[in-house]
PDB file of N, H, CA, C and O in Angstrom:
ATOM      1  N   UNK A   1      -7.182   6.984  14.903  1.00  0.00           N
ATOM      2  CA  UNK A   1      -6.316   6.171  13.910  1.00  0.00           C
ATOM      3  C   UNK A   1      -4.894   6.177  14.455  1.00  0.00           C
ATOM      4  O   UNK A   1      -4.381   7.212  14.882  1.00  0.00           O
ATOM      5  N   UNK A   2      -4.227   4.933  14.433  1.00  0.00           N
ATOM      6  H   UNK A   2      -4.643   4.093  14.087  1.00  0.00           H
ATOM      7  CA  UNK A   2      -2.923   5.017  14.933  1.00  0.00           C
ATOM      8  C   UNK A   2      -1.946   5.649  13.996  1.00  0.00           C
ATOM      9  O   UNK A   2      -2.189   5.738  12.793  1.00  0.00           O
ATOM     10  N   UNK A   3      -0.904   6.064  14.507  1.00  0.00           N
ATOM     11  H   UNK A   3      -0.706   5.992  15.484  1.00  0.00           H
ATOM     12  CA  UNK A   3       0.179   6.689  13.807  1.00  0.00           C
ATOM     13  C   UNK A   3       1.014   5.768  13.045  1.00  0.00           C
ATOM     14  O   UNK A   3       1.486   4.771  13.591  1.00  0.00           O
ATOM     15  N   UNK A   4       1.221   6.032  11.839  1.00  0.00           N
ATOM     16  H   UNK A   4       0.838   6.842  11.395  1.00  0.00           H
ATOM     17  CA  UNK A   4       1.932   4.956  10.846  1.00  0.00           C
ATOM     18  C   UNK A   4       3.125   5.646  10.347  1.00  0.00           C
ATOM     19  O   UNK A   4       3.134   6.843  10.059  1.00  0.00           O
ATOM     20  N   UNK A   5       4.192   4.813  10.248  1.00  0.00           N
ATOM     21  H   UNK A   5       4.185   3.841  10.482  1.00  0.00           H
ATOM     22  CA  UNK A   5       5.535   5.330   9.650  1.00  0.00           C
ATOM     23  C   UNK A   5       5.711   4.932   8.247  1.00  0.00           C
ATOM     24  O   UNK A   5       6.613   4.206   7.829  1.00  0.00           O
ATOM     25  N   UNK A   6       4.609   5.562   7.436  1.00  0.00           N
ATOM     26  H   UNK A   6       3.876   6.152   7.776  1.00  0.00           H
ATOM     27  CA  UNK A   6       4.725   5.207   5.937  1.00  0.00           C
ATOM     28  C   UNK A   6       4.550   6.474   5.438  1.00  0.00           C
ATOM     29  O   UNK A   6       3.770   7.273   5.956  1.00  0.00           O
ATOM     30  N   UNK A   7       5.360   6.769   4.265  1.00  0.00           N
ATOM     31  H   UNK A   7       5.993   6.119   3.845  1.00  0.00           H
ATOM     32  CA  UNK A   7       5.267   8.002   3.507  1.00  0.00           C
ATOM     33  C   UNK A   7       5.318   7.642   1.955  1.00  0.00           C
ATOM     34  O   UNK A   7       5.669   6.527   1.568  1.00  0.00           O
ATOM     35  N   UNK A   8       4.964   8.611   1.148  1.00  0.00           N
ATOM     36  H   UNK A   8       4.680   9.517   1.463  1.00  0.00           H
ATOM     37  CA  UNK A   8       5.057   8.348  -0.201  1.00  0.00           C
ATOM     38  C   UNK A   8       6.462   7.888  -0.595  1.00  0.00           C
ATOM     39  O   UNK A   8       7.400   8.564  -0.172  1.00  0.00           O
ATOM     40  N   UNK A   9       6.714   6.839  -1.339  1.00  0.00           N
ATOM     41  H   UNK A   9       5.952   6.290  -1.683  1.00  0.00           H
ATOM     42  CA  UNK A   9       7.916   6.365  -1.693  1.00  0.00           C
ATOM     43  C   UNK A   9       8.417   5.161  -0.832  1.00  0.00           C
ATOM     44  O   UNK A   9       9.323   4.414  -1.203  1.00  0.00           O
ATOM     45  N   UNK A  10       7.759   5.043   0.330  1.00  0.00           N
ATOM     46  H   UNK A  10       7.023   5.650   0.631  1.00  0.00           H
ATOM     47  CA  UNK A  10       8.043   3.929   1.246  1.00  0.00           C
ATOM     48  C   UNK A  10       7.650   2.540   0.576  1.00  0.00           C
ATOM     49  O   UNK A  10       6.591   2.402  -0.036  1.00  0.00           O
ATOM     50  N   UNK A  11       8.572   1.535   0.735  1.00  0.00           N
ATOM     51  H   UNK A  11       9.432   1.647   1.232  1.00  0.00           H
ATOM     52  CA  UNK A  11       8.206   0.181   0.183  1.00  0.00           C
ATOM     53  C   UNK A  11       7.389  -0.627   1.316  1.00  0.00           C
ATOM     54  O   UNK A  11       7.821  -0.800   2.456  1.00  0.00           O
ATOM     55  N   UNK A  12       6.280  -1.047   0.892  1.00  0.00           N
ATOM     56  H   UNK A  12       5.929  -0.907  -0.034  1.00  0.00           H
ATOM     57  CA  UNK A  12       5.402  -1.742   1.708  1.00  0.00           C
ATOM     58  C   UNK A  12       4.976  -3.087   1.212  1.00  0.00           C
ATOM     59  O   UNK A  12       4.976  -3.293  -0.002  1.00  0.00           O
ATOM     60  N   UNK A  13       4.597  -4.060   2.092  1.00  0.00           N
ATOM     61  H   UNK A  13       4.597  -3.892   3.078  1.00  0.00           H
ATOM     62  CA  UNK A  13       4.116  -5.370   1.770  1.00  0.00           C
ATOM     63  C   UNK A  13       2.690  -5.428   2.092  1.00  0.00           C
ATOM     64  O   UNK A  13       2.356  -4.983   3.190  1.00  0.00           O
ATOM     65  N   UNK A  14       1.697  -5.956   1.228  1.00  0.00           N
ATOM     66  H   UNK A  14       1.969  -6.317   0.336  1.00  0.00           H
ATOM     67  CA  UNK A  14       0.351  -6.059   1.517  1.00  0.00           C
ATOM     68  C   UNK A  14       0.096  -7.255   2.323  1.00  0.00           C
ATOM     69  O   UNK A  14       0.560  -8.333   1.951  1.00  0.00           O
ATOM     70  N   UNK A  15      -0.668  -7.154   3.503  1.00  0.00           N
ATOM     71  H   UNK A  15      -1.044  -6.279   3.806  1.00  0.00           H
ATOM     72  CA  UNK A  15      -0.897  -8.196   4.346  1.00  0.00           C
ATOM     73  C   UNK A  15      -2.292  -8.792   4.407  1.00  0.00           C
ATOM     74  O   UNK A  15      -2.581  -9.693   5.194  1.00  0.00           O
ATOM     75  N   UNK A  16      -3.194  -8.223   3.498  1.00  0.00           N
ATOM     76  H   UNK A  16      -2.959  -7.491   2.859  1.00  0.00           H
ATOM     77  CA  UNK A  16      -4.503  -8.732   3.575  1.00  0.00           C
ATOM     78  C   UNK A  16      -5.103  -8.534   2.238  1.00  0.00           C
ATOM     79  O   UNK A  16      -4.664  -7.683   1.464  1.00  0.00           O
ATOM     80  N   UNK A  17      -6.220  -9.400   1.922  1.00  0.00           N
ATOM     81  H   UNK A  17      -6.577 -10.091   2.550  1.00  0.00           H
ATOM     82  CA  UNK A  17      -6.979  -9.255   0.754  1.00  0.00           C
ATOM     83  C   UNK A  17      -6.357  -9.999  -0.474  1.00  0.00           C
ATOM     84  O   UNK A  17      -5.381 -10.738  -0.346  1.00  0.00           O
ATOM     85  N   UNK A  18      -6.961  -9.768  -1.643  1.00  0.00           N
ATOM     86  H   UNK A  18      -7.754  -9.168  -1.747  1.00  0.00           H
ATOM     87  CA  UNK A  18      -6.459 -10.479  -2.900  1.00  0.00           C
ATOM     88  C   UNK A  18      -5.031 -10.232  -3.296  1.00  0.00           C
ATOM     89  O   UNK A  18      -4.482 -10.997  -4.089  1.00  0.00           O
ATOM     90  N   UNK A  19      -4.409  -9.205  -2.786  1.00  0.00           N
ATOM     91  H   UNK A  19      -4.855  -8.583  -2.142  1.00  0.00           H
ATOM     92  CA  UNK A  19      -3.051  -8.823  -3.115  1.00  0.00           C
ATOM     93  C   UNK A  19      -2.013  -9.191  -2.036  1.00  0.00           C
ATOM     94  O   UNK A  19      -0.874  -8.723  -2.050  1.00  0.00           O
ATOM     95  N   UNK A  20      -2.408  -9.951  -1.211  1.00  0.00           N
ATOM     96  H   UNK A  20      -3.333 -10.331  -1.201  1.00  0.00           H
ATOM     97  CA  UNK A  20      -1.525 -10.384  -0.041  1.00  0.00           C
ATOM     98  C   UNK A  20      -0.030 -10.814  -0.526  1.00  0.00           C
ATOM     99  O   UNK A  20       0.155 -11.539  -1.503  1.00  0.00           O
ATOM    100  N   UNK A  21       0.877 -10.347   0.176  1.00  0.00           N
ATOM    101  H   UNK A  21       0.726  -9.758   0.970  1.00  0.00           H
ATOM    102  CA  UNK A  21       2.203 -10.457  -0.016  1.00  0.00           C
ATOM    103  C   UNK A  21       2.970  -9.904  -1.290  1.00  0.00           C
ATOM    104  O   UNK A  21       4.129 -10.235  -1.542  1.00  0.00           O
ATOM    105  N   UNK A  22       2.164  -8.962  -2.137  1.00  0.00           N
ATOM    106  H   UNK A  22       1.223  -8.693  -1.932  1.00  0.00           H
ATOM    107  CA  UNK A  22       2.813  -8.227  -3.018  1.00  0.00           C
ATOM    108  C   UNK A  22       3.548  -7.064  -2.413  1.00  0.00           C
ATOM    109  O   UNK A  22       3.098  -6.551  -1.388  1.00  0.00           O
ATOM    110  N   UNK A  23       4.602  -6.631  -2.950  1.00  0.00           N
ATOM    111  H   UNK A  23       4.967  -7.048  -3.782  1.00  0.00           H
ATOM    112  CA  UNK A  23       5.332  -5.459  -2.415  1.00  0.00           C
ATOM    113  C   UNK A  23       5.249  -4.404  -3.437  1.00  0.00           C
ATOM    114  O   UNK A  23       5.171  -4.682  -4.634  1.00  0.00           O
ATOM    115  N   UNK A  24       5.264  -3.110  -2.957  1.00  0.00           N
ATOM    116  H   UNK A  24       5.327  -2.884  -1.984  1.00  0.00           H
ATOM    117  CA  UNK A  24       5.242  -1.983  -3.779  1.00  0.00           C
ATOM    118  C   UNK A  24       5.533  -0.692  -2.977  1.00  0.00           C
ATOM    119  O   UNK A  24       5.419  -0.621  -1.753  1.00  0.00           O
ATOM    120  N   UNK A  25       5.925   0.332  -3.793  1.00  0.00           N
ATOM    121  H   UNK A  25       6.018   0.275  -4.787  1.00  0.00           H
ATOM    122  CA  UNK A  25       6.132   1.617  -2.983  1.00  0.00           C
ATOM    123  C   UNK A  25       4.878   2.387  -3.097  1.00  0.00           C
ATOM    124  O   UNK A  25       4.143   2.353  -4.084  1.00  0.00           O
ATOM    125  N   UNK A  26       4.666   3.116  -1.979  1.00  0.00           N
ATOM    126  H   UNK A  26       5.263   3.143  -1.177  1.00  0.00           H
ATOM    127  CA  UNK A  26       3.493   3.925  -1.841  1.00  0.00           C
ATOM    128  C   UNK A  26       3.443   5.142  -2.752  1.00  0.00           C
ATOM    129  O   UNK A  26       4.361   5.962  -2.744  1.00  0.00           O
ATOM    130  N   UNK A  27       2.337   5.269  -3.566  1.00  0.00           N
ATOM    131  H   UNK A  27       1.592   4.602  -3.572  1.00  0.00           H
ATOM    132  CA  UNK A  27       2.099   6.293  -4.425  1.00  0.00           C
ATOM    133  C   UNK A  27       1.460   7.611  -3.821  1.00  0.00           C
ATOM    134  O   UNK A  27       1.822   8.742  -4.146  1.00  0.00           O
ATOM    135  N   UNK A  28       0.545   7.349  -2.976  1.00  0.00           N
ATOM    136  H   UNK A  28       0.252   6.430  -2.711  1.00  0.00           H
ATOM    137  CA  UNK A  28      -0.211   8.333  -2.268  1.00  0.00           C
ATOM    138  C   UNK A  28      -0.830   7.809  -0.982  1.00  0.00           C
ATOM    139  O   UNK A  28      -1.072   6.611  -0.837  1.00  0.00           O
ATOM    140  N   UNK A  29      -1.085   8.734  -0.037  1.00  0.00           N
ATOM    141  H   UNK A  29      -0.887   9.707  -0.155  1.00  0.00           H
ATOM    142  CA  UNK A  29      -1.603   8.475   1.197  1.00  0.00           C
ATOM    143  C   UNK A  29      -2.691   9.343   1.608  1.00  0.00           C
ATOM    144  O   UNK A  29      -2.544  10.565   1.627  1.00  0.00           O
ATOM    145  N   UNK A  30      -3.887   8.715   1.974  1.00  0.00           N
ATOM    146  H   UNK A  30      -4.006   7.723   1.959  1.00  0.00           H
ATOM    147  CA  UNK A  30      -5.077   9.544   2.449  1.00  0.00           C
ATOM    148  C   UNK A  30      -5.127   9.205   3.997  1.00  0.00           C
ATOM    149  O   UNK A  30      -5.683   8.204   4.448  1.00  0.00           O
ATOM    150  N   UNK A  31      -4.466  10.181   4.765  1.00  0.00           N
ATOM    151  H   UNK A  31      -4.014  10.994   4.399  1.00  0.00           H
ATOM    152  CA  UNK A  31      -4.717   9.857   6.270  1.00  0.00           C
ATOM    153  C   UNK A  31      -6.078  10.099   6.765  1.00  0.00           C
ATOM    154  O   UNK A  31      -6.448   9.555   7.805  1.00  0.00           O
ATOM    155  N   UNK A  32      -6.835  10.860   6.110  1.00  0.00           N
ATOM    156  H   UNK A  32      -6.535  11.302   5.265  1.00  0.00           H
ATOM    157  CA  UNK A  32      -8.225  11.133   6.537  1.00  0.00           C
ATOM    158  C   UNK A  32      -9.017   9.800   6.452  1.00  0.00           C
ATOM    159  O   UNK A  32      -9.684   9.411   7.410  1.00  0.00           O
ATOM    160  N   UNK A  33      -8.939   9.166   5.386  1.00  0.00           N
ATOM    161  H   UNK A  33      -8.396   9.482   4.608  1.00  0.00           H
ATOM    162  CA  UNK A  33      -9.685   7.906   5.108  1.00  0.00           C
ATOM    163  C   UNK A  33      -8.879   6.692   5.451  1.00  0.00           C
ATOM    164  O   UNK A  33      -9.400   5.579   5.386  1.00  0.00           O
ATOM    165  N   UNK A  34      -7.557   6.864   5.835  1.00  0.00           N
ATOM    166  H   UNK A  34      -7.134   7.769   5.888  1.00  0.00           H
ATOM    167  CA  UNK A  34      -6.784   5.614   6.341  1.00  0.00           C
ATOM    168  C   UNK A  34      -6.538   4.791   5.138  1.00  0.00           C
ATOM    169  O   UNK A  34      -6.631   3.568   5.240  1.00  0.00           O
ATOM    170  N   UNK A  35      -6.243   5.323   4.045  1.00  0.00           N
ATOM    171  H   UNK A  35      -6.167   6.317   3.963  1.00  0.00           H
ATOM    172  CA  UNK A  35      -6.020   4.476   2.867  1.00  0.00           C
ATOM    173  C   UNK A  35      -4.624   4.873   2.104  1.00  0.00           C
ATOM    174  O   UNK A  35      -4.221   6.036   2.119  1.00  0.00           O
ATOM    175  N   UNK A  36      -3.966   3.894   1.482  1.00  0.00           N
ATOM    176  H   UNK A  36      -4.294   2.949   1.470  1.00  0.00           H
ATOM    177  CA  UNK A  36      -2.789   4.239   0.670  1.00  0.00           C
ATOM    178  C   UNK A  36      -3.085   3.802  -0.842  1.00  0.00           C
ATOM    179  O   UNK A  36      -3.924   2.946  -1.124  1.00  0.00           O
ATOM    180  N   UNK A  37      -2.378   4.418  -1.696  1.00  0.00           N
ATOM    181  H   UNK A  37      -1.697   5.113  -1.467  1.00  0.00           H
ATOM    182  CA  UNK A  37      -2.516   3.866  -3.105  1.00  0.00           C
ATOM    183  C   UNK A  37      -1.069   3.342  -3.495  1.00  0.00           C
ATOM    184  O   UNK A  37      -0.009   3.896  -3.203  1.00  0.00           O
ATOM    185  N   UNK A  38      -1.221   2.249  -4.162  1.00  0.00           N
ATOM    186  H   UNK A  38      -2.082   1.799  -4.399  1.00  0.00           H
ATOM    187  CA  UNK A  38       0.039   1.441  -4.524  1.00  0.00           C
ATOM    188  C   UNK A  38      -0.034   1.124  -6.005  1.00  0.00           C
ATOM    189  O   UNK A  38      -1.119   0.979  -6.569  1.00  0.00           O
ATOM    190  N   UNK A  39       1.134   1.018  -6.634  1.00  0.00           N
ATOM    191  H   UNK A  39       2.016   1.136  -6.177  1.00  0.00           H
ATOM    192  CA  UNK A  39       1.219   0.711  -8.047  1.00  0.00           C
ATOM    193  C   UNK A  39       1.632  -0.795  -8.065  1.00  0.00           C
ATOM    194  O   UNK A  39       2.706  -1.161  -7.589  1.00  0.00           O
ATOM    195  N   UNK A  40       0.693  -1.693  -8.662  1.00  0.00           N
ATOM    196  H   UNK A  40      -0.180  -1.396  -9.049  1.00  0.00           H
ATOM    197  CA  UNK A  40       1.127  -3.055  -8.462  1.00  0.00           C
ATOM    198  C   UNK A  40       1.055  -3.629  -9.978  1.00  0.00           C
ATOM    199  O   UNK A  40       0.385  -3.012 -10.806  1.00  0.00           O
ATOM    200  N   UNK A  41       1.722  -4.769 -10.325  1.00  0.00           N
ATOM    201  H   UNK A  41       2.267  -5.270  -9.652  1.00  0.00           H
ATOM    202  CA  UNK A  41       1.759  -5.399 -11.632  1.00  0.00           C
ATOM    203  C   UNK A  41       0.764  -6.369 -11.538  1.00  0.00           C
ATOM    204  O   UNK A  41       0.841  -7.265 -10.697  1.00  0.00           O
ATOM    205  N   UNK A  42      -0.344  -6.260 -12.474  1.00  0.00           N
ATOM    206  H   UNK A  42      -0.408  -5.532 -13.157  1.00  0.00           H
ATOM    207  CA  UNK A  42      -1.407  -7.224 -12.673  1.00  0.00           C
ATOM    208  C   UNK A  42      -1.391  -7.627 -14.080  1.00  0.00           C
ATOM    209  O   UNK A  42      -1.629  -6.767 -14.928  1.00  0.00           O
ATOM    210  N   UNK A  43      -1.122  -8.918 -14.455  1.00  0.00           N
ATOM    211  H   UNK A  43      -0.929  -9.616 -13.766  1.00  0.00           H
ATOM    212  CA  UNK A  43      -1.093  -9.399 -15.735  1.00  0.00           C
ATOM    213  C   UNK A  43      -0.292  -8.662 -16.760  1.00  0.00           C
ATOM    214  O   UNK A  43      -0.648  -8.603 -17.937  1.00  0.00           O
ATOM    215  N   UNK A  44       0.982  -8.004 -16.217  1.00  0.00           N
ATOM    216  H   UNK A  44       1.271  -8.052 -15.261  1.00  0.00           H
ATOM    217  CA  UNK A  44       1.799  -7.347 -16.863  1.00  0.00           C
ATOM    218  C   UNK A  44       1.538  -5.810 -17.084  1.00  0.00           C
ATOM    219  O   UNK A  44       2.286  -5.092 -17.748  1.00  0.00           O
ATOM    220  N   UNK A  45       0.469  -5.417 -16.495  1.00  0.00           N
ATOM    221  H   UNK A  45      -0.138  -6.001 -15.956  1.00  0.00           H
ATOM    222  CA  UNK A  45       0.172  -3.936 -16.502  1.00  0.00           C
ATOM    223  C   UNK A  45       0.184  -3.290 -15.132  1.00  0.00           C
ATOM    224  O   UNK A  45      -0.429  -3.775 -14.181  1.00  0.00           O
ATOM    225  N   UNK A  46       0.862  -2.242 -15.066  1.00  0.00           N
ATOM    226  H   UNK A  46       1.360  -1.848 -15.838  1.00  0.00           H
ATOM    227  CA  UNK A  46       0.858  -1.401 -13.717  1.00  0.00           C
ATOM    228  C   UNK A  46      -0.476  -0.944 -13.447  1.00  0.00           C
ATOM    229  O   UNK A  46      -1.072  -0.270 -14.288  1.00  0.00           O
ATOM    230  N   UNK A  47      -0.990  -1.248 -12.363  1.00  0.00           N
ATOM    231  H   UNK A  47      -0.506  -1.796 -11.680  1.00  0.00           H
ATOM    232  CA  UNK A  47      -2.458  -0.942 -11.941  1.00  0.00           C
ATOM    233  C   UNK A  47      -2.308  -0.206 -10.569  1.00  0.00           C
ATOM    234  O   UNK A  47      -1.616  -0.680  -9.668  1.00  0.00           O
ATOM    235  N   UNK A  48      -2.964   0.930 -10.456  1.00  0.00           N
ATOM    236  H   UNK A  48      -3.526   1.315 -11.188  1.00  0.00           H
ATOM    237  CA  UNK A  48      -2.989   1.646  -9.228  1.00  0.00           C
ATOM    238  C   UNK A  48      -4.213   1.057  -8.379  1.00  0.00           C
ATOM    239  O   UNK A  48      -5.361   1.002  -8.821  1.00  0.00           O
ATOM    240  N   UNK A  49      -3.849   0.648  -7.174  1.00  0.00           N
ATOM    241  H   UNK A  49      -2.917   0.694  -6.815  1.00  0.00           H
ATOM    242  CA  UNK A  49      -4.934   0.136  -6.120  1.00  0.00           C
ATOM    243  C   UNK A  49      -4.825   1.005  -5.008  1.00  0.00           C
ATOM    244  O   UNK A  49      -3.839   1.652  -4.655  1.00  0.00           O
ATOM    245  N   UNK A  50      -6.033   0.940  -4.459  1.00  0.00           N
ATOM    246  H   UNK A  50      -6.834   0.414  -4.746  1.00  0.00           H
ATOM    247  CA  UNK A  50      -6.375   1.796  -3.245  1.00  0.00           C
ATOM    248  C   UNK A  50      -6.795   0.874  -2.085  1.00  0.00           C
ATOM    249  O   UNK A  50      -7.880   0.292  -2.090  1.00  0.00           O
ATOM    250  N   UNK A  51      -5.817   0.753  -1.006  1.00  0.00           N
ATOM    251  H   UNK A  51      -4.936   1.226  -1.002  1.00  0.00           H
ATOM    252  CA  UNK A  51      -6.245  -0.232   0.087  1.00  0.00           C
ATOM    253  C   UNK A  51      -6.006   0.454   1.390  1.00  0.00           C
ATOM    254  O   UNK A  51      -5.352   1.493   1.477  1.00  0.00           O
ATOM    255  N   UNK A  52      -6.601  -0.209   2.480  1.00  0.00           N
ATOM    256  H   UNK A  52      -7.132  -1.053   2.410  1.00  0.00           H
ATOM    257  CA  UNK A  52      -6.360   0.250   3.811  1.00  0.00           C
ATOM    258  C   UNK A  52      -5.097   0.318   4.381  1.00  0.00           C
ATOM    259  O   UNK A  52      -4.318  -0.608   4.158  1.00  0.00           O
ATOM    260  N   UNK A  53      -4.721   1.353   5.154  1.00  0.00           N
ATOM    261  H   UNK A  53      -5.354   2.105   5.336  1.00  0.00           H
ATOM    262  CA  UNK A  53      -3.309   1.357   5.867  1.00  0.00           C
ATOM    263  C   UNK A  53      -3.264   0.118   6.687  1.00  0.00           C
ATOM    264  O   UNK A  53      -2.168  -0.414   6.863  1.00  0.00           O
ATOM    265  N   UNK A  54      -4.359  -0.408   7.217  1.00  0.00           N
ATOM    266  H   UNK A  54      -5.249   0.024   7.074  1.00  0.00           H
ATOM    267  CA  UNK A  54      -4.168  -1.538   8.113  1.00  0.00           C
ATOM    268  C   UNK A  54      -3.748  -2.819   7.380  1.00  0.00           C
ATOM    269  O   UNK A  54      -3.343  -3.791   8.019  1.00  0.00           O
ATOM    270  N   UNK A  55      -3.843  -2.827   6.048  1.00  0.00           N
ATOM    271  H   UNK A  55      -4.172  -2.038   5.528  1.00  0.00           H
ATOM    272  CA  UNK A  55      -3.451  -3.982   5.151  1.00  0.00           C
ATOM    273  C   UNK A  55      -2.079  -3.873   4.680  1.00  0.00           C
ATOM    274  O   UNK A  55      -1.702  -4.715   3.865  1.00  0.00           O
ATOM    275  N   UNK A  56      -1.223  -2.912   5.088  1.00  0.00           N
ATOM    276  H   UNK A  56      -1.529  -2.227   5.750  1.00  0.00           H
ATOM    277  CA  UNK A  56       0.145  -2.860   4.711  1.00  0.00           C
ATOM    278  C   UNK A  56       1.143  -2.856   5.796  1.00  0.00           C
ATOM    279  O   UNK A  56       0.819  -2.439   6.908  1.00  0.00           O
ATOM    280  N   UNK A  57       2.312  -3.282   5.561  1.00  0.00           N
ATOM    281  H   UNK A  57       2.575  -3.621   4.658  1.00  0.00           H
ATOM    282  CA  UNK A  57       3.415  -3.071   6.533  1.00  0.00           C
ATOM    283  C   UNK A  57       4.620  -2.584   5.805  1.00  0.00           C
ATOM    284  O   UNK A  57       4.886  -2.968   4.666  1.00  0.00           O
ATOM    285  N   UNK A  58       5.415  -1.652   6.535  1.00  0.00           N
ATOM    286  H   UNK A  58       5.199  -1.340   7.460  1.00  0.00           H
ATOM    287  CA  UNK A  58       6.617  -1.233   5.944  1.00  0.00           C
ATOM    288  C   UNK A  58       7.615  -2.296   5.868  1.00  0.00           C
ATOM    289  O   UNK A  58       7.701  -3.144   6.756  1.00  0.00           O
ATOM    290  N   UNK A  59       8.410  -2.283   4.789  1.00  0.00           N
ATOM    291  H   UNK A  59       8.340  -1.594   4.067  1.00  0.00           H
ATOM    292  CA  UNK A  59       9.374  -3.246   4.474  1.00  0.00           C
ATOM    293  C   UNK A  59      10.774  -2.625   5.146  1.00  0.00           C
ATOM    294  O   UNK A  59      11.263  -1.554   4.787  1.00  0.00           O
ATOM    295  N   UNK A  60      11.241  -3.352   6.020  1.00  0.00           N
ATOM    296  H   UNK A  60      10.843  -4.222   6.311  1.00  0.00           H
ATOM    297  CA  UNK A  60      12.502  -2.775   6.673  1.00  0.00           C
ATOM    298  C   UNK A  60      13.764  -2.953   6.109  1.00  0.00           C
ATOM    299  O   UNK A  60      14.758  -2.478   6.658  1.00  0.00           O
TER     300      UNK A  60
END
């Protein structure tokens, strides 16, 4: 798995899937599975989602 420069609290933008272009801070990272958890606003409710590290990029 490639090394990523993302840690808890890092702001990221989702680049793939149904949440493309949503930005969110990282809530948790699972390096073993290559997944991140983000808190996104869906219909006015904060919802925790779990997506692949390959589907997010760090916002500079």
